[in-house]
N, C-alpha and C positions, 0 to 999 in steps of 0.2 A: 734489767727490766723486772726481775723478780721482786726487788724492793719497791718498784713503782706500783705494781699490781698487788694490792694487799688483800682486797676482799675477794673471796672465792664465790663470786656470783656466776650464774650461767653464762652471762655475756662475757665476763672477764676470762672464764675458762676457755670459751670459744676463741677469744683473741689470742690467748697464750698458746693454744694447741694448733691453731690453723692459720691465723692471719698475720702474725708478726713478721714472719719471713717473706710473706707474699707481697706485702704492700710497702710502698715507699713512704706514705704518710698515713698515720692513724691518729685522729683527734677524737677525744671523748667530748660530746657536745650536749649542752642543755638546749633542746630544740625549741623551748619556749623563749629563751632570751638570746640564744645564739652564742652564749659564752662557751669557751672550749678549753680543753686541757690536752696538751700534746703528749701522745703515747709514743709516737715514732715519727722522725723526720730525718731521712738519710741524706738529704741534700740533693738527691737526683732531680727533684722537681722544684728546686729553689726558684722563686719568682718574686715574692712579695715578703718584705719583712713583717713578721707577725705583729709587731707593735704598731704597724701602720694602719691597722684596721681594728675596729672595736669589737666585731663579732664575726662568726663564721659566714653569715649571710652577706656581710659587707665584703668579706674576703673573696667569695665567689663572684660577686658583682664587679669587683675591681679587676679580676681576671678577664671578665668579659669586656669591660669598658676600655681597658688598655690593650685590647685585641690580642692578648696572649692566646685566647681561644679563637679558632677560625670563625669568621662571621656567620657562616652557614649553620653553625651549631649554637649560636648565641641564644636564639629563642628557646630552644629545647633546654639549654642549661639554665636559663633565667628562671624557670619554674622552681629551681632549687634555691633561689634567693628569696622565695616567698615563704616566710615562716608559717603563715596560715595553711598553705598547701601542704607543707611538710608535716605539720601537726595533725591536720585532718587525715592525711594518709596513714601516718604511723598509728594514731590513736584509733583509727577504724579497723586496724588489723594488718596493714601492709608491713611486712617485716623486712623487705628489701626494696629500696628504690635505686635503680641502676641507670646511669647515663654515660655513654661513651662519646668522646669527642676528640678532635684533632687540635693540637696546640703547639705553640712555639716554646722552646726551652733553650737554655744556654748551650745545651749539647745537641741542638737540632730539633726538627719537628718530630713529634711522637704522638702515637695514639694512646689516649688515657682512658681508663675505666674508673669512673667515680661511683661509689656505692654507699648508701646510707643503710646501716644495719641496726635494726631495733631488736632488743632482747625480749624475751617472753614477759619480763616484768616491767617493760616500758609502759608508762601510763601518764595521765596528767599530773598525778602525784609524784611520779618518778620519771620525769621527761628526759632521760639520758639515752643517747644512741651513739653509735660509732659512725664517723664520716671517714671514709678511706679512699685513697688514690693509689693506683698502680699502673704500670705500663700494661697495655692490652696484650693478652696472650695471643697465640696464633689463631685460636678459635674466634676471638673477638675481632681480630683483624680481618679474618675471612668473612665474618658477618658484615663488617663495614664495606668490604669489597663487593659483597653481594647486594647490599642495600640499594645502590644506585640502579641496579637491574630490576630489583623488586619495586623500587619507586616508579620505574617506567611502566610497570604493570598495574600498580595499585596507587590510588590517591591517598589512602590512609590505612595504616596498620596499628591496631591498639590491642594491648593485652588487658583484658578485663577479668576481674575476680568476682564471680557471682556470690561467693560466700560472704564477702563484706561490701559488695557493691562499689568497688573502686576500679579505676582504670589507669593505664600507663601508656602514653604514646610511644610507638616505635617509629612510625613514619607519618608525617603530616606536613602539609604546606605551611608557610609562615603564618598566614592569617588563621588557618585552622589551628595551628599550634598555639597561637595567642589565646584562642578561645579555650582550648583544652587545659592550658596551664593557668587560667585566670582565677584560680582559687576554689573552684567547685570540684570536689573530690568524688562525691557520690555520683555514680554512673547514671542512675535514673534521674537525678536532679539535673544533670547536664543534658541528657536527652530531652527531658521535658522542657527545659529552657530553650534548647535549640529549636525544637518544633514550635514552641510558643512564639518565637521570634519570626515565624513565617518562612522558615527555611525548608519546610516540607510541603509539597503540593497538597491542597485540600483533598483532592481525590484519593490520595494515598495515606491520609492521616489515620484512617480506620485500622489498616494493617500495621502501620508504624506505631499507633497508639497501643495496640495489643502487645507489641514487642516491649514497649517501655513501661508497661504496667508492672509495678513492683511485685516481684516474686514469680512472674510468669515464666521467665527464662530459667530460674532455678528449678522450677517444677518440670519444665520441658526437658532439660538436660539430665535431671535426676531420673526421669522415666526413659529417656532415649538419648544417650550421649553420642549422637551422630550429628554431622554438620547440618545447619539450617540456613537457607538463603531466600531472599526475595528481592524484587525490583521495586524501586520507587523513584519519584522525581524530587531532586534536591536542588536548591537554589545555588547557582555558581555564577558569580559576577553579574548578578541581577536577573539571570534567566534560569528557568528550571531545566535540568538535564537528568536523563535517566541514569541511575547508578545501580550496581548490583552489590548488595550487602551479604556477606557470609559470616557466620559464626561457627567456628570449629573448635573442638576441645584441644587444649594444649597437651604436650607430652606430660606436663605436670598435673593434669586433671585427675581429680579423685572426688569421691562423694563429699569429703570434708573440705576439699580445696578446689572449688569449681573454677578453674582458670581457663578462659577461652581466648582465642585470637580472632579479633574482628577485622575483616578486610573489606575495603570499599573500592570499587572499580567503576570508572566512568564507561558506560556502554552506550551512550546516547546515540552516536552516529551509527554504530552497528545495529542497535536495537530499532531505531526509527526506520532504517532501511529494511530491516527484517519485517517490521510491521507494515511498511509500504508494500513490500513484495507479497506479504500475506493477504493484505487487503486487495491487491491487484489480482491475486489468484482467486479470492472469493468473488470479486467482481466478474472475473472471466467465467467462473463457474455459474454465476447467477444471471449473466447477461447474454443477449443474442449478439453474435459476432458482427452481423451485417448492420442492424438498426441501432444497436447499443441499448435497446430496451431490455427489461427483465425477460428471462426465458421461462420455459415450462417448468423446469426444476424449481425456480424461485416461486412461480405461481402456485405449484402444489404445496410448497412449504408455507407460503403466506395464507393460503386457504385453510390449511390445517391449523395454523396459529389463530386465525380469525374464528375458526370453528370452536376453539376453546375459550373464546372471549365472550363477553356479555354485551357487546355494542348493540344498541337498539336498531341501528340502520346499516344495511349493506345493499349496495346497488351494483349489479354486474352488467357490463356492456360487452356483448360478444360481437365480433366483426369478422367478416370474410371479404377478402378483396376479390372481386369478380374478374375472371379472365387472365389470371396469372399464367396458367398453363399455356393458353393460346399465345399470350404475349411472348413467353419464353421461346415457343416453337417458331413463331413468325418473325420476331424482331431480334431474338437472341437473349441470353440470360442477363446481359448487362442492362437491357431495357427493363426486364423484370425486376432486377435489383433496384433500379432507379424508382420504379413504381412503389416498391415496398418501403424504401427510404422516405419517399414523399409522404406516404400514409403515416409512417412513424413520426416524422417531423411535425406533421399537421396535428396528430393526436397530442404530441408533447406541447404544442402551442396552445391548444384549446383545453387541455386537461393538465395544467401545470402542477397541480397539487395532488393529483391522483396517481395510483400505481398502474402502469401500462406494461403489458406483456406481449411479446410475440411468441405464441405457444405452438405454432406450426408454420408450414411454408407460407400460407396466405391467411392465417388466422391470428387475430389480435384480441386481447381482452383488456378492458379497463375496469378497475374495481374502485369503489368509493365508500367511505363510511360517513360521508358528510353531505353528499348530493342525493336528492330524491330521484325517483324514476323520471318524473316530469322535467326536472332540471337537466338530467342527462340527455333526455330526448331533445330538448331545446338546443343543447350544445352540439350534439352529433349531427343535427340538421345543418348547422353552420359548417361543420366539417365536410359533409356531403357536397355542399355547394362549392367549397374550395377545391375539392378533388375533381369535381365534374369539369371545372375550368381546365384541368390537366388531362381531361378525357379518361379519368379513372372512375370506376363505380364500386361501391361497397354494399354488402348486405349486412343488416344489423339485427340484433335481438337484445332486449333490455328487460331485466327483472329485478325487483327489490324484495327485501325481507330482512329479518333480524339475523345477527350473527348467532352462532351456536350449532346445534345438531342438524338444522335444516339448511346449512350453507350449501351443501352439494345439490340439494333440490333447486335452490335459487339459481346456481350456476347452470344446472341442466336445463332449467326452463328458459334461461337466456339463450343457450345454444340452440334449443329447438325453435325458438322464435326466429333466430338468425337463419336456420335451415329453411324455414317457411318463407322468409323474405327472399332468400336466394332462389327458391323454386319459382316464386312469382316473377322474379327478374328474368329468368330464362323462359318462362311461359309467355311473357310479353315481348319476346324477341329481342331482349336486351343484348343477348350474346351475339346476335346477327349484326346489330348496330355496332357493337364493339369490334367485330371482325372487319366490318367495312371501314371503320376508323383506322384500324391497324393496317389494312391493305393500302389505304390512302397514304398512311405514314411511310410504309415501306416503299411505295411507288415514289414518293418524294425523295426518299433516301437514294433510290436508284438514279433519279434524275440528277441529284446533287453529287453523288459519289460515282456515277457511271457504273462500270462493271467491276468495281473493286472486289478483289477475291474474298474479302472477309464476309461478303453477303451471299456468296455462291451456295453455301450449304443451306441457308435459309430459303433462298429462291428455288433451289432444286426440289424441295419438298412442298412448297406452297404454290408455285406457279408452273404449270405444264410447259409454258413457253415464254421467253423474254428475249426480245430482239431490238437492237439499235438499227434503224433503217434509214439509209441515206436516200431521200426521195429523188434527188437529182440524178443519182447513178443507179437507183433501183437495186442497191446491194444491201447486205445486212452483215452486221457483226453479231455473232451469237453470244448471248450471256447464258441462256439455258435453252437448249434445243432438244425436243423429243426425238427418239430414234427414227420414227416414221417420217418426220419432216426433214431430217438430215438426208434421207435417201432421195426425197423429192428435190431438195436443193441441188443434189448432185446431178439429177436428171436435167434440171433447168440451168445448169452451169452457174448457179449462184444468183440467178435473177429472182428477186424476192416476190414480185407481183405474179410472175408465171408460176412460181412454186405455190403461192397461196391459192391460185385458181385450181391447180391440180389437187391440192389438199381438200378444197371445197368439194370438188367433183367426187372424190373418193370417200370422204368421211362425213360430210355434212348433209342434213336433210334439205331437200330441194327448196322448201318454202323460205329458207334463210339465205339463198344465194344473193338476193338483191342487196342485202346488208353489206356484203363484201364488195359488190359492184360500186357502192357509194364511196368506200374508203380506198379502193384501189385506183380511183381517179385521183392521182396525186395532186393535180392542180386544185381541185375542189377541196381535197383534204387539207392542203396547206392553208387555203383560205379560211376554212372552218377553224383550224387550230390557231390562227392569228386573231380570231374573234372570241374564242372560248378557251377555258383552261385545258380542255381535253375532249376527246370524242370517245363515246362508249356505247356498246350494244351487247346483246346476248344472243347466242344461237344454241341449237341442239344438234349433237352428233347422231349418227345412225344408231349407235349403241344406246341412245337415250340420255347420255351425259350432257348436262348443261355447262356451257362455258361463257364466262364474262370476258369481254375484250375492252381494254382501255388504251387509247393512243394519246401520248403526250408529246409535246414539243420540248426538246432538250435545249436548255439555255446554255450554250457553250461559251465560256469566258474568253477563249482565245479569239482575237479579232480576225485572224486569217482563216479560221476554221469554218466550214459550212455547217449550217444547222442540221441536226438529226432529229428523228422521231423515235420514241420509245414505245414499242408494242408489247403489252402485257396480257397474257392469256391466263386466267385463273378459273378454277372450278366454281360453277355457280351454285345457287341454292335450289 
């Protein structure tokens, strides 16, 4: 070998001292033409007769086409058959191009490491480099054993050199590999072309464009050589998917040789689920659990934001639902919830483009930056009519102004107007009308549901006495019976009419006796009930308390059952 290597160049000295014994093949190659000179060929990797191919690039291509190289490594190896790629890499400053692959040989399958080594004096004027082959050592084999696992975690791994703006694929899919080895060596040129082809979502081009700006990464890692990462949407099989890109310094990194490892990982499914959960959390934080409208937290945040804007129009509609407390107490919280949801749904229907909030138990607010006070008044009157058909009443207040510092005054004025409207409602006996409506509703529930236990708690607090009376037998089934009347029933051995007469004598003012005489004549009572929906009257007890009495005929569905009457005693006005 000494008489073969005659010139004491830096490259030849390196070959003589380090490479000759390590490699099975060493060719000295003119990378412009592909012509080569054999330094070493020990026969271990004999595969193609040298004379069969015109140049080194054709030699590598023939290894691929005759499937000496495993097909899964063909794309990666084919970049080495591209003279333009090799020249651009070497002349731009890349001193080593390495590719490992698995191949068939006469002595069995082997892992091979192929390396192009360029000397310090390699240039367009002196385009000579070494092409070397050797069996992979244990480190290289370990790396190849590891790569499948890494490939399952990352879609792409690329070594990039910021000092000369070049890159070298480590892991990439076939289609990606084709793009990477297509002759573009400059890293920034490749990124720019990739994004120009529409592979990056428009919304993410700003951040990605800052990354691919020439010199930006060199400056960033020169100032702070720590990993950098960001998310963006990348086109994969025609659709955009979220990926996580990370750039981390290689172990070879130095100020003069800024080598980084670029990793790309598909995080689309995980990240979209994360965003969905985050949005759901935000929605839960900002929405009312019952009505699904915005809540007070969101209202306060929006008012603050509007207060910082310069919108010329802001209209606030303040709403209070009348009678929620009474409805909850009389008919139960489910009925109260039904009322609130009905109000919310109606507001949603009539104010589809405005922000609607439930800011308290029975208080709602609608805000608009497009509707005037008069327009809101017209719409809310329609809402009132719809709610009245459901026997619901609301009090309202409306105020308009400009956004800005006076926002809170506008909201406060709308609230005060609502309070005034509410006061007028109660002043005009609206609450009494509502109570009568609820009493009638509960009575109907009692008729339909009989003495179902789920109504007992409500009945106990709202009605001093509720009885099912069989007029034929003059007996009663107690739904809610006051203690004093229970004692009287014991005295009369359960006879309802006698018990009522004793009750009247002991607790009722004399001037109201005749009212009970009329209803204790069961024949006349049954006749009256067949002609009307019910019989009702009012009397006063000796202690001054007024009591309302309603007697209803129970429509029993069982054919063999005798009709009953329902007697309801409630405190009067």
